[in-house]
N, C-alpha and C positions, 0 to 999 in steps of 0.2 A: 126262386122261393118267394112266397108272398110275405107281406109285412106281418101278418098274424102269426105265421109259423116262426119267423125270425124273432119276433117279440117273445114268443113262448120259449124258444131255445135260450134266449138271453136270460129270461126269468129262471129257467131251469138251472143254468150255470150260477146265477147269483144266489139261488136257494140251495146250492150244493147238491143237486140231484145227479145221480150217475147217468151218463149219456153214452150211448153207443152209436157211432157213425158207421154205416155199412154201405158198400156199393162195389161195383166192378172196377176194373182197371181204368184209370184216367176219368173217373166220375167226380172228382173233387173232394174226396174224403179228407185229404191232408189240408186242403184249402179251407174247408169248413171247420176242421179241428183248430187250425190257426186262428180263424175268426172267433170261434167260441172261446178259445183261450184268452183272447184279448178282453173278454167280459169278466175275467177273474180279477177281483180287487187287487190293487198293487201291493197292499200290505200282507197278502197271503203268501205263504211259502208253498211253492209248487215244485213237484218232482216230475221230470219228464223222462220217460223210458222209451227208447226207440232203437231201431237198427241202423239208421242213418240220420244225421242231424237235419231234420226238415221242419221241426216245430220252432216257430219264432213268435214268442208271445210278448217280448219287450219288457219282461219282468226283471227287476233287480234281484229278487229273492228266488230266482229259478235255479234249480239244481238238476243237472243232466246226468243221466246214465245212458251209455251207448253200448249196445251189444256188439260183439265182434266174432268173426270166424276164427278158427284155430290159426295161429301164427307160429312161425318157426320157434319151437321150444316153449310155446305158450298154449294153454288149453283155450277152447272157445269160452266166451262169456255170453250166455243167452239172456233173452228178455226174462225168462223164468228165474234166472239167478238173481235178478234185480227186484223181483216183485215183493219180497219180504223186507228188504232194507228200508223202504220208506215207511212201512207200517211200524217199525221199531223206533222211528225218529218222530219228533213233533212235526207234523205237516198239516197243510190245509187242503192240498189238491194233489192228485196223481193224474198225469196225462200220459197215456200209454198209446203209442202209435204202432199199428200192425200187430194185433194179437193173433196167435196161432193156437191150434188145438190145445186145450188145457191151461192156457195162460190167462184166461179171463180173470178180471179183478172182482173180488167180492169184499167190499169194504164199506165203512160208514162215512168216508170222506167223499167229497165231490170228485168223481172220477170221469174223465173224458177218454174214450177209447175209439179206435177204428179197427175194422177188420175187413177182410175181403168178402165179397158177396157170397162166395161158396161157403164160408164159415157161418154166415148168418142163416143160411138155409139148413145147416146142421142143427 
């Protein structure tokens, strides 16, 4: 990635613009999302929603939600189940890793998301 694009992405995060990172398997979506997350000011409250703990922003004010498959005696908790919770609370950022059909965020806060390349084509 060139410096001009990197500077633009950094500016987008700092200006709280919604950003969608898309690409195929092993193309660096999570790596880029982690990098973009580090541009988030440390005084902002960020919510991370993901299926597996792979987002590492180094923020003290980071709140994590992790989806899970059904477990013995417990129902599944999906990414979709967590999407409304941060919108009811005071927040500055939502970082959503791996969105699937119907889970895309539509919000007025700075949102960082990744999805699979096939989802982007839809």
